[in-house]
C-alpha positions as YAML, in Angstrom:
chain: A
units: angstrom
residues:
- id: 1
  name: MET
  ca: [55.81, 78.87, 125.32]
- id: 2
  name: ALA
  ca: [55.34, 79.19, 121.57]
- id: 3
  name: ASP
  ca: [53.29, 82.37, 122.09]
- id: 4
  name: GLN
  ca: [56.00, 83.83, 124.30]
- id: 5
  name: ILE
  ca: [58.69, 83.17, 121.69]
- id: 6
  name: HIS
  ca: [56.47, 84.74, 119.02]
- id: 7
  name: ILE
  ca: [55.95, 87.86, 121.15]
- id: 8
  name: GLU
  ca: [59.68, 88.14, 121.88]
- id: 9
  name: ASN
  ca: [60.50, 87.85, 118.17]
- id: 10
  name: LEU
  ca: [57.93, 90.53, 117.24]
- id: 11
  name: PHE
  ca: [59.22, 92.83, 119.98]
- id: 12
  name: LYS
  ca: [62.82, 92.46, 118.82]
- id: 13
  name: LYS
  ca: [61.83, 92.98, 115.19]
- id: 14
  name: TYR
  ca: [60.04, 96.19, 116.14]
- id: 15
  name: LEU
  ca: [63.06, 97.55, 118.01]
- id: 16
  name: THR
  ca: [65.27, 96.80, 114.99]
- id: 17
  name: VAL
  ca: [62.80, 98.42, 112.56]
- id: 18
  name: GLN
  ca: [62.00, 95.18, 110.73]
- id: 19
  name: CYS
  ca: [58.25, 94.80, 111.39]
- id: 20
  name: THR
  ca: [55.84, 94.75, 108.47]
- id: 21
  name: PRO
  ca: [52.60, 96.79, 108.81]
- id: 22
  name: ASP
  ca: [50.67, 93.60, 109.65]
- id: 23
  name: GLU
  ca: [53.21, 92.65, 112.32]
- id: 24
  name: ILE
  ca: [52.94, 96.13, 113.85]
- id: 25
  name: LYS
  ca: [49.16, 95.65, 114.11]
- id: 26
  name: GLU
  ca: [49.65, 92.25, 115.71]
- id: 27
  name: LEU
  ca: [52.17, 93.62, 118.22]
- id: 28
  name: TYR
  ca: [49.70, 96.38, 119.14]
- id: 29
  name: ARG
  ca: [46.99, 93.77, 119.77]
- id: 30
  name: LEU
  ca: [49.29, 91.56, 121.85]
- id: 31
  name: ILE
  ca: [50.45, 94.43, 124.05]
- id: 32
  name: GLY
  ca: [46.81, 95.26, 124.83]
- id: 33
  name: ASN
  ca: [46.09, 91.69, 125.99]
- id: 34
  name: LYS
  ca: [46.21, 91.55, 129.79]
- id: 35
  name: GLU
  ca: [47.51, 87.98, 129.68]
- id: 36
  name: ASN
  ca: [50.71, 89.24, 128.06]
- id: 37
  name: GLU
  ca: [51.49, 92.04, 130.55]
- id: 38
  name: GLU
  ca: [54.05, 89.94, 132.40]
- id: 39
  name: ILE
  ca: [55.89, 89.03, 129.18]
- id: 40
  name: PHE
  ca: [56.06, 92.62, 127.98]
- id: 41
  name: SER
  ca: [57.12, 93.87, 131.40]
- id: 42
  name: TYR
  ca: [60.00, 91.42, 131.31]
- id: 43
  name: LEU
  ca: [61.00, 92.37, 127.76]
- id: 44
  name: VAL
  ca: [60.95, 96.10, 128.50]
- id: 45
  name: ALA
  ca: [62.85, 95.63, 131.78]
- id: 46
  name: GLU
  ca: [65.42, 93.51, 129.97]
- id: 47
  name: GLN
  ca: [65.88, 96.20, 127.34]
- id: 48
  name: LEU
  ca: [66.28, 98.90, 129.98]
- id: 49
  name: SER
  ca: [68.83, 96.88, 131.91]
- id: 50
  name: LYS
  ca: [70.94, 96.47, 128.77]
- id: 51
  name: ASP
  ca: [71.21, 100.21, 128.22]
- id: 52
  name: SER
  ca: [71.09, 101.58, 131.76]
- id: 53
  name: LEU
  ca: [74.35, 102.85, 133.25]
- id: 54
  name: GLU
  ca: [73.40, 101.46, 136.66]
- id: 55
  name: PRO
  ca: [70.93, 98.78, 137.81]
- id: 56
  name: LEU
  ca: [67.40, 99.92, 138.67]
- id: 57
  name: HIS
  ca: [65.84, 99.14, 142.05]
- id: 58
  name: SER
  ca: [62.73, 97.00, 141.92]
- id: 59
  name: GLU
  ca: [60.28, 99.84, 142.62]
- id: 60
  name: LYS
  ca: [61.92, 102.21, 140.13]
- id: 61
  name: GLU
  ca: [62.08, 99.46, 137.53]
- id: 62
  name: ASP
  ca: [58.32, 98.84, 137.80]
- id: 63
  name: ARG
  ca: [57.60, 102.54, 137.28]
- id: 64
  name: ALA
  ca: [60.02, 102.75, 134.38]
- id: 65
  name: VAL
  ca: [58.55, 99.66, 132.73]
- id: 66
  name: ASN
  ca: [55.01, 101.07, 132.89]
- id: 67
  name: LYS
  ca: [56.17, 104.35, 131.41]
- id: 68
  name: VAL
  ca: [57.99, 102.68, 128.56]
- id: 69
  name: LYS
  ca: [55.07, 100.39, 127.81]
- id: 70
  name: SER
  ca: [52.68, 103.32, 127.51]
- id: 71
  name: VAL
  ca: [55.10, 105.21, 125.27]
- id: 72
  name: LEU
  ca: [55.75, 102.10, 123.19]
- id: 73
  name: LEU
  ca: [52.03, 101.48, 122.80]
- id: 74
  name: SER
  ca: [51.44, 105.03, 121.59]
- id: 75
  name: GLU
  ca: [54.38, 104.80, 119.19]
- id: 76
  name: ILE
  ca: [53.14, 101.53, 117.69]
- id: 77
  name: ARG
  ca: [49.57, 102.78, 117.50]
- id: 78
  name: ALA
  ca: [50.73, 105.83, 115.52]
- id: 79
  name: GLN
  ca: [52.11, 103.52, 112.82]
- id: 80
  name: ILE
  ca: [48.79, 101.75, 112.22]
- id: 81
  name: PRO
  ca: [46.88, 103.21, 109.24]
- id: 82
  name: ALA
  ca: [43.95, 105.42, 110.24]
- id: 83
  name: LYS
  ca: [41.32, 103.10, 108.77]
- id: 84
  name: SER
  ca: [42.58, 100.23, 110.91]
- id: 85
  name: LYS
  ca: [42.74, 102.06, 114.24]
- id: 86
  name: SER
  ca: [39.03, 101.77, 114.97]
- id: 87
  name: ARG
  ca: [39.33, 97.99, 115.15]
- id: 88
  name: TYR
  ca: [41.93, 98.14, 117.93]
- id: 89
  name: LYS
  ca: [40.66, 99.45, 121.25]
- id: 90
  name: ILE
  ca: [43.05, 100.38, 124.05]
- id: 91
  name: PRO
  ca: [42.16, 98.46, 127.23]
- id: 92
  name: ASN
  ca: [41.22, 100.60, 130.23]
- id: 93
  name: THR
  ca: [44.36, 99.52, 132.07]
- id: 94
  name: TRP
  ca: [46.53, 101.01, 129.38]
- id: 95
  name: LEU
  ca: [44.42, 104.18, 129.18]
- id: 96
  name: LYS
  ca: [44.86, 104.72, 132.91]
- id: 97
  name: ILE
  ca: [48.62, 104.24, 132.68]
- id: 98
  name: ALA
  ca: [48.89, 106.62, 129.72]
- id: 99
  name: ALA
  ca: [46.68, 109.24, 131.37]
- id: 100
  name: LEU
  ca: [48.60, 109.04, 134.65]
- id: 101
  name: TRP
  ca: [51.96, 109.67, 133.04]
- id: 102
  name: LEU
  ca: [50.63, 112.39, 130.77]
- id: 103
  name: VAL
  ca: [49.56, 114.24, 133.93]
- id: 104
  name: VAL
  ca: [52.80, 113.56, 135.74]
- id: 105
  name: GLY
  ca: [54.86, 114.57, 132.69]
- id: 106
  name: SER
  ca: [58.05, 113.56, 134.45]
- id: 107
  name: ALA
  ca: [61.54, 114.00, 133.08]
- id: 108
  name: THR
  ca: [62.02, 110.25, 133.39]
- id: 109
  name: MET
  ca: [59.31, 109.54, 130.85]
- id: 110
  name: PHE
  ca: [60.82, 112.04, 128.44]
- id: 111
  name: LEU
  ca: [64.24, 110.44, 128.81]
- id: 112
  name: LEU
  ca: [62.84, 106.95, 128.28]
- id: 113
  name: PHE
  ca: [60.87, 108.08, 125.24]
- id: 114
  name: ARG
  ca: [64.01, 109.70, 123.86]
- id: 115
  name: HIS
  ca: [65.92, 106.50, 124.61]
- id: 116
  name: PHE
  ca: [63.59, 104.42, 122.46]
- id: 117
  name: SER
  ca: [63.36, 107.08, 119.73]
- id: 118
  name: ASP
  ca: [67.15, 107.41, 119.58]
- id: 119
  name: LYS
  ca: [67.50, 103.64, 119.48]
- id: 120
  name: TYR
  ca: [64.92, 103.43, 116.68]
- id: 121
  name: ASN
  ca: [66.64, 106.16, 114.67]
- id: 122
  name: SER
  ca: [70.08, 104.67, 115.23]
- id: 123
  name: GLU
  ca: [68.85, 101.32, 113.90]
- id: 124
  name: ILE
  ca: [67.64, 103.07, 110.74]
- id: 125
  name: LYS
  ca: [70.99, 104.83, 110.36]
- id: 126
  name: GLN
  ca: [72.82, 101.52, 110.69]
- id: 127
  name: HIS
  ca: [70.90, 100.26, 107.68]
- id: 128
  name: THR
  ca: [71.37, 103.45, 105.63]
- id: 129
  name: GLN
  ca: [73.95, 103.42, 102.86]
- id: 130
  name: GLN
  ca: [75.20, 106.10, 100.51]
- id: 131
  name: LEU
  ca: [76.40, 106.03, 96.93]
- id: 132
  name: VAL
  ca: [78.24, 109.06, 95.51]
- id: 133
  name: THR
  ca: [79.42, 109.89, 92.02]
- id: 134
  name: LYS
  ca: [81.97, 112.58, 91.27]
- id: 135
  name: ASN
  ca: [82.24, 114.58, 88.06]
- id: 136
  name: GLY
  ca: [83.05, 112.14, 85.26]
- id: 137
  name: GLN
  ca: [81.51, 109.14, 87.08]
- id: 138
  name: ARG
  ca: [78.34, 107.13, 86.50]
- id: 139
  name: LYS
  ca: [77.26, 104.19, 88.66]
- id: 140
  name: PHE
  ca: [74.57, 101.51, 88.65]
- id: 141
  name: ILE
  ca: [73.02, 99.94, 91.74]
- id: 142
  name: GLN
  ca: [70.24, 97.47, 92.45]
- id: 143
  name: LEU
  ca: [68.41, 98.05, 95.75]
- id: 144
  name: PHE
  ca: [67.21, 95.36, 98.17]
- id: 145
  name: ASP
  ca: [63.73, 95.26, 96.59]
- id: 146
  name: GLY
  ca: [65.03, 94.80, 93.05]
- id: 147
  name: THR
  ca: [64.74, 98.46, 92.04]
- id: 148
  name: LYS
  ca: [67.44, 99.50, 89.54]
- id: 149
  name: VAL
  ca: [69.10, 102.91, 89.74]
- id: 150
  name: TRP
  ca: [71.41, 104.57, 87.21]
- id: 151
  name: LEU
  ca: [73.19, 107.35, 89.12]
- id: 152
  name: TYR
  ca: [74.60, 110.14, 86.97]
- id: 153
  name: PRO
  ca: [77.70, 112.31, 87.58]
- id: 154
  name: SER
  ca: [78.00, 114.58, 90.63]
- id: 155
  name: SER
  ca: [75.09, 112.87, 92.41]
- id: 156
  name: THR
  ca: [74.39, 111.33, 95.82]
- id: 157
  name: ILE
  ca: [71.77, 108.77, 96.77]
- id: 158
  name: LYS
  ca: [71.06, 107.56, 100.30]
- id: 159
  name: PHE
  ca: [69.08, 104.33, 100.71]
- id: 160
  name: SER
  ca: [68.23, 101.60, 103.20]
- id: 161
  name: ASP
  ca: [68.63, 97.85, 102.81]
- id: 162
  name: GLN
  ca: [65.17, 97.29, 104.29]
- id: 163
  name: LEU
  ca: [61.70, 98.85, 104.60]
- id: 164
  name: VAL
  ca: [61.36, 101.99, 106.73]
- id: 165
  name: ASN
  ca: [57.91, 102.26, 108.33]
- id: 166
  name: GLY
  ca: [56.45, 100.22, 105.49]
- id: 167
  name: TYR
  ca: [57.98, 102.35, 102.74]
- id: 168
  name: ARG
  ca: [60.90, 102.03, 100.33]
- id: 169
  name: GLU
  ca: [62.63, 105.39, 100.70]
- id: 170
  name: VAL
  ca: [65.71, 107.03, 99.19]
- id: 171
  name: MET
  ca: [67.17, 110.54, 99.23]
- id: 172
  name: LEU
  ca: [68.58, 111.98, 96.01]
- id: 173
  name: ASP
  ca: [70.74, 115.02, 95.35]
- id: 174
  name: GLY
  ca: [71.59, 115.02, 91.67]
- id: 175
  name: GLU
  ca: [70.20, 112.98, 88.80]
- id: 176
  name: ALA
  ca: [69.23, 109.34, 88.41]
- id: 177
  name: PHE
  ca: [67.06, 107.05, 86.32]
- id: 178
  name: PHE
  ca: [64.89, 104.61, 88.28]
- id: 179
  name: GLU
  ca: [63.27, 101.32, 87.31]
- id: 180
  name: VAL
  ca: [61.21, 100.67, 90.43]
- id: 181
  name: ALA
  ca: [60.25, 97.09, 91.27]
- id: 182
  name: LYS
  ca: [56.48, 96.75, 91.56]
- id: 183
  name: ASP
  ca: [55.17, 96.39, 95.13]
- id: 184
  name: LYS
  ca: [51.72, 97.89, 95.78]
- id: 185
  name: ALA
  ca: [51.97, 97.28, 99.52]
- id: 186
  name: HIS
  ca: [55.16, 99.32, 99.88]
- id: 187
  name: PRO
  ca: [55.32, 102.58, 97.88]
- id: 188
  name: PHE
  ca: [58.71, 103.83, 96.69]
- id: 189
  name: ILE
  ca: [59.48, 107.43, 97.74]
- id: 190
  name: ILE
  ca: [62.32, 109.70, 96.57]
- id: 191
  name: HIS
  ca: [63.09, 112.73, 98.72]
- id: 192
  name: SER
  ca: [64.80, 115.62, 96.89]
- id: 193
  name: GLY
  ca: [64.77, 118.63, 99.17]
- id: 194
  name: ARG
  ca: [61.15, 119.82, 99.22]
- id: 195
  name: MET
  ca: [60.21, 117.74, 96.19]
- id: 196
  name: GLN
  ca: [58.88, 114.25, 96.86]
- id: 197
  name: THR
  ca: [58.34, 111.60, 94.19]
- id: 198
  name: GLU
  ca: [56.16, 108.58, 94.98]
- id: 199
  name: VAL
  ca: [55.54, 105.48, 92.87]
- id: 200
  name: VAL
  ca: [54.61, 101.81, 93.17]
- id: 201
  name: GLY
  ca: [56.37, 100.33, 90.15]
- id: 202
  name: THR
  ca: [57.45, 102.35, 87.13]
- id: 203
  name: SER
  ca: [60.42, 103.90, 85.30]
- id: 204
  name: PHE
  ca: [61.31, 107.59, 85.30]
- id: 205
  name: ASN
  ca: [64.12, 110.12, 85.55]
- id: 206
  name: VAL
  ca: [64.67, 112.56, 88.43]
- id: 207
  name: LYS
  ca: [66.93, 115.59, 88.08]
- id: 208
  name: SER
  ca: [67.33, 117.42, 91.39]
- id: 209
  name: TYR
  ca: [70.71, 119.03, 91.89]
- id: 210
  name: SER
  ca: [70.46, 121.02, 95.14]
- id: 211
  name: LYS
  ca: [72.69, 123.78, 93.74]
- id: 212
  name: GLN
  ca: [70.21, 124.41, 90.93]
- id: 213
  name: ASN
  ca: [66.78, 126.03, 91.23]
- id: 214
  name: ILE
  ca: [64.88, 123.81, 88.77]
- id: 215
  name: TYR
  ca: [64.15, 120.13, 89.42]
- id: 216
  name: ASN
  ca: [62.27, 117.84, 87.08]
- id: 217
  name: VAL
  ca: [60.77, 114.36, 86.95]
- id: 218
  name: THR
  ca: [60.18, 112.69, 83.57]
- id: 219
  name: VAL
  ca: [58.02, 109.56, 83.34]
- id: 220
  name: VAL
  ca: [58.77, 106.75, 80.89]
- id: 221
  name: THR
  ca: [56.33, 104.08, 82.13]
- id: 222
  name: GLY
  ca: [53.67, 103.87, 84.85]
- id: 223
  name: ILE
  ca: [52.21, 106.61, 87.03]
- id: 224
  name: VAL
  ca: [54.20, 108.95, 89.28]
- id: 225
  name: LYS
  ca: [53.01, 111.36, 91.97]
- id: 226
  name: VAL
  ca: [55.22, 114.40, 92.56]
- id: 227
  name: SER
  ca: [54.59, 116.66, 95.56]
- id: 228
  name: MET
  ca: [55.91, 119.99, 96.78]
- id: 229
  name: LEU
  ca: [56.40, 120.13, 100.55]
- id: 230
  name: SER
  ca: [56.63, 122.97, 103.02]
- id: 231
  name: ALA
  ca: [59.55, 123.40, 105.42]
- id: 232
  name: LYS
  ca: [57.51, 121.36, 107.92]
- id: 233
  name: LYS
  ca: [57.06, 118.57, 105.34]
- id: 234
  name: GLU
  ca: [53.39, 119.43, 104.81]
- id: 235
  name: LYS
  ca: [52.11, 118.78, 101.28]
- id: 236
  name: LEU
  ca: [51.45, 122.08, 99.47]
- id: 237
  name: SER
  ca: [50.63, 120.78, 96.00]
- id: 238
  name: GLU
  ca: [51.02, 117.70, 93.82]
- id: 239
  name: VAL
  ca: [50.80, 116.54, 90.22]
- id: 240
  name: ILE
  ca: [50.08, 113.07, 88.85]
- id: 241
  name: LEU
  ca: [52.24, 112.14, 85.86]
- id: 242
  name: LYS
  ca: [51.75, 109.55, 83.15]
- id: 243
  name: PRO
  ca: [54.20, 108.45, 80.42]
- id: 244
  name: LYS
  ca: [55.58, 111.33, 78.33]
- id: 245
  name: GLN
  ca: [54.79, 113.83, 81.06]
- id: 246
  name: GLN
  ca: [57.17, 115.89, 83.15]
- id: 247
  name: ALA
  ca: [56.98, 117.74, 86.48]
- id: 248
  name: ILE
  ca: [58.94, 120.97, 86.94]
- id: 249
  name: TYR
  ca: [59.66, 122.21, 90.45]
- id: 250
  name: ASN
  ca: [61.08, 125.72, 90.98]
- id: 251
  name: SER
  ca: [62.64, 125.92, 94.44]
- id: 252
  name: VAL
  ca: [63.01, 129.72, 94.35]
- id: 253
  name: GLN
  ca: [59.45, 130.52, 93.29]
- id: 254
  name: ALA
  ca: [58.05, 127.52, 95.20]
- id: 255
  name: THR
  ca: [56.00, 126.32, 92.23]
- id: 256
  name: LEU
  ca: [55.21, 122.87, 90.88]
- id: 257
  name: ALA
  ca: [53.87, 122.41, 87.34]
- id: 258
  name: ASP
  ca: [53.49, 119.61, 84.82]
- id: 259
  name: LYS
  ca: [53.65, 119.41, 81.05]
- id: 260
  name: SER
  ca: [53.51, 116.87, 78.23]
- id: 261
  name: ILE
  ca: [56.57, 116.10, 76.12]
- id: 262
  name: SER
  ca: [56.76, 114.61, 72.63]
- id: 263
  name: THR
  ca: [59.26, 111.86, 73.42]
- id: 264
  name: VAL
  ca: [61.16, 110.25, 76.31]
- id: 265
  name: ASP
  ca: [64.03, 109.02, 74.11]
- id: 266
  name: ALA
  ca: [66.46, 111.49, 75.71]
- id: 267
  name: VAL
  ca: [66.04, 110.14, 79.26]
- id: 268
  name: ILE
  ca: [66.26, 106.54, 78.05]
- id: 269
  name: LYS
  ca: [69.47, 107.14, 76.07]
- id: 270
  name: LYS
  ca: [71.01, 108.98, 79.01]
- id: 271
  name: LYS
  ca: [71.33, 105.63, 80.85]
- id: 272
  name: ASP
  ca: [73.94, 104.73, 78.22]
- id: 273
  name: GLY
  ca: [75.76, 108.04, 78.50]
- id: 274
  name: ILE
  ca: [74.19, 109.63, 75.42]
- id: 275
  name: LEU
  ca: [73.09, 113.23, 75.96]
- id: 276
  name: SER
  ca: [70.28, 114.42, 73.66]
- id: 277
  name: TYR
  ca: [69.13, 118.03, 73.29]
- id: 278
  name: ASP
  ca: [66.25, 119.60, 71.42]
- id: 279
  name: GLY
  ca: [66.70, 123.36, 71.74]
- id: 280
  name: MET
  ca: [68.59, 123.40, 75.06]
- id: 281
  name: PRO
  ca: [70.49, 126.64, 75.89]
- id: 282
  name: VAL
  ca: [74.20, 126.00, 75.32]
- id: 283
  name: PRO
  ca: [75.21, 127.09, 78.86]
- id: 284
  name: GLU
  ca: [73.07, 124.24, 80.26]
- id: 285
  name: VAL
  ca: [74.64, 121.79, 77.80]
- id: 286
  name: VAL
  ca: [78.09, 122.90, 78.94]
- id: 287
  name: VAL
  ca: [77.10, 122.31, 82.60]
- id: 288
  name: ASP
  ca: [76.28, 118.71, 81.63]
- id: 289
  name: PHE
  ca: [79.61, 118.33, 79.80]
- id: 290
  name: ARG
  ca: [81.50, 119.57, 82.85]
- id: 291
  name: ARG
  ca: [79.81, 116.93, 85.00]
- id: 292
  name: TYR
  ca: [80.39, 114.09, 82.54]
- id: 293
  name: TYR
  ca: [84.01, 114.94, 81.72]
- id: 294
  name: ASN
  ca: [85.20, 116.74, 84.87]
- id: 295
  name: GLN
  ca: [86.80, 119.40, 82.69]
- id: 296
  name: SER
  ca: [86.76, 123.20, 82.72]
- id: 297
  name: ILE
  ca: [84.71, 124.52, 79.78]
- id: 298
  name: GLU
  ca: [84.14, 128.26, 79.34]
- id: 299
  name: LEU
  ca: [81.86, 130.12, 76.93]
- id: 300
  name: GLN
  ca: [82.23, 133.38, 75.08]
- id: 301
  name: ASN
  ca: [79.15, 135.57, 75.52]
- id: 302
  name: LYS
  ca: [78.09, 134.98, 71.92]
- id: 303
  name: SER
  ca: [78.08, 131.21, 72.37]
- id: 304
  name: ALA
  ca: [75.95, 131.57, 75.52]
- id: 305
  name: THR
  ca: [73.00, 132.84, 73.47]
- id: 306
  name: CYS
  ca: [72.82, 129.71, 71.29]
- id: 307
  name: LEU
  ca: [70.42, 126.77, 71.47]
- id: 308
  name: CYS
  ca: [71.68, 123.23, 71.01]
- id: 309
  name: TYR
  ca: [70.12, 120.42, 68.95]
- id: 310
  name: GLY
  ca: [71.71, 116.99, 68.66]
- id: 311
  name: GLU
  ca: [73.12, 113.94, 70.45]
- id: 312
  name: PHE
  ca: [76.50, 113.52, 72.13]
- id: 313
  name: ASP
  ca: [78.06, 110.21, 73.10]
- id: 314
  name: THR
  ca: [79.99, 110.83, 76.33]
- id: 315
  name: SER
  ca: [82.00, 107.64, 75.85]
- id: 316
  name: LYS
  ca: [83.97, 109.61, 73.23]
- id: 317
  name: PRO
  ca: [86.85, 111.98, 74.18]
- id: 318
  name: ILE
  ca: [85.84, 115.48, 75.22]
- id: 319
  name: ASP
  ca: [87.61, 117.22, 72.34]
- id: 320
  name: ILE
  ca: [85.51, 115.25, 69.83]
- id: 321
  name: VAL
  ca: [82.26, 116.07, 71.66]
- id: 322
  name: LEU
  ca: [83.16, 119.76, 71.96]
- id: 323
  name: ARG
  ca: [84.02, 119.98, 68.25]
- id: 324
  name: GLN
  ca: [80.61, 118.42, 67.54]
- id: 325
  name: LEU
  ca: [78.93, 121.06, 69.73]
- id: 326
  name: ALA
  ca: [80.93, 123.87, 68.13]
- id: 327
  name: ALA
  ca: [79.94, 122.69, 64.64]
- id: 328
  name: ALA
  ca: [76.27, 122.60, 65.68]
- id: 329
  name: ILE
  ca: [76.26, 126.25, 66.80]
- id: 330
  name: GLY
  ca: [78.87, 127.66, 64.40]
- id: 331
  name: ALA
  ca: [81.53, 128.23, 67.07]
- id: 332
  name: THR
  ca: [85.18, 127.21, 67.43]
- id: 333
  name: VAL
  ca: [86.94, 125.34, 70.23]
- id: 334
  name: ARG
  ca: [90.20, 126.48, 71.75]
- id: 335
  name: GLN
  ca: [92.12, 124.44, 74.31]
- id: 336
  name: THR
  ca: [93.81, 126.39, 77.12]
- id: 337
  name: ASP
  ca: [96.01, 125.52, 80.07]
- id: 338
  name: LYS
  ca: [92.90, 125.45, 82.25]
- id: 339
  name: GLY
  ca: [90.60, 123.54, 79.91]
- id: 340
  name: TYR
  ca: [88.50, 124.46, 76.88]
- id: 341
  name: PHE
  ca: [87.01, 127.68, 75.52]
- id: 342
  name: LEU
  ca: [84.10, 128.03, 73.05]
- id: 343
  name: GLU
  ca: [84.27, 131.15, 70.89]
- id: 344
  name: GLY
  ca: [81.74, 132.68, 68.50]
- id: 345
  name: GLY
  ca: [78.48, 130.99, 67.73]
- id: 346
  name: CYS
  ca: [75.01, 131.34, 66.32]
- id: 347
  name: SER
  ca: [74.75, 135.12, 66.87]
- id: 348
  name: ASP
  ca: [77.56, 135.60, 64.29]
- id: 349
  name: ARG
  ca: [75.39, 134.19, 61.51]
...
């Protein structure tokens, strides 16, 4: 009785995407044990009866159960790491069932497979949350594993409140600073379009606005792996970053490169709303100011050729920060009905 309860609990955890890698291995082993066939047949039949629009006749139910069990076994097996698969042999009974239905290739099997896949995906979606910042907003969040995230203006992060297939995964469009809680068994992965950032426990900044062509990852502590993926999510190239190193991904040219930087002070201060620049083109600085203040800021052509050096505290009013920028490049600030206008600049000197 205790074994049956354990099997039922594992089965339910798998369907709700809560199994750990070790539990998935154990479930795979239990399904392959002939002594448990009756229990699994009952569990699968029970699941089908919950979601079926009409009751199944006994003969049809038996066929459906066998189909689902073979699909379920294959699905679970696919989630076991390659090195571990050799230790788990599929019993001949299961091989015969799988082979039979691969030959038959019936529409029923496809529908049942889709049923379980849809159910699996819907469970993941139920646990997926989203945090959005508009221009002028910054937010802080702590994820279920203890990871801390500082989300910067005009950014979106999607995350789950549990593991997904043994990983801690988030999707980021925009910019954020991460302090990832250390967990060697469950890597932390950030998906940003075709750039993927993977870590175990470290701190770093990711800038990946989908409307811009250049993404970058800057490492403060630990080791970070950044990959460039194809449209089919195949890995094309990757770089391994250490502290004071940065990855640059160009989405237009489909290139991924890395470089060393002299300091990471700028990404650390950014958590507190302080923007630091060391030779940044003024148009890019203005883009940041627009995000942080949600104000219209326009540049005269002369100002657009300047480079910016200095720090700006975005907790201060925008007119103070813009006057500071204008003084740094030798320009003047004019306020209009629509916002602000920078005139003149370094090319006048």
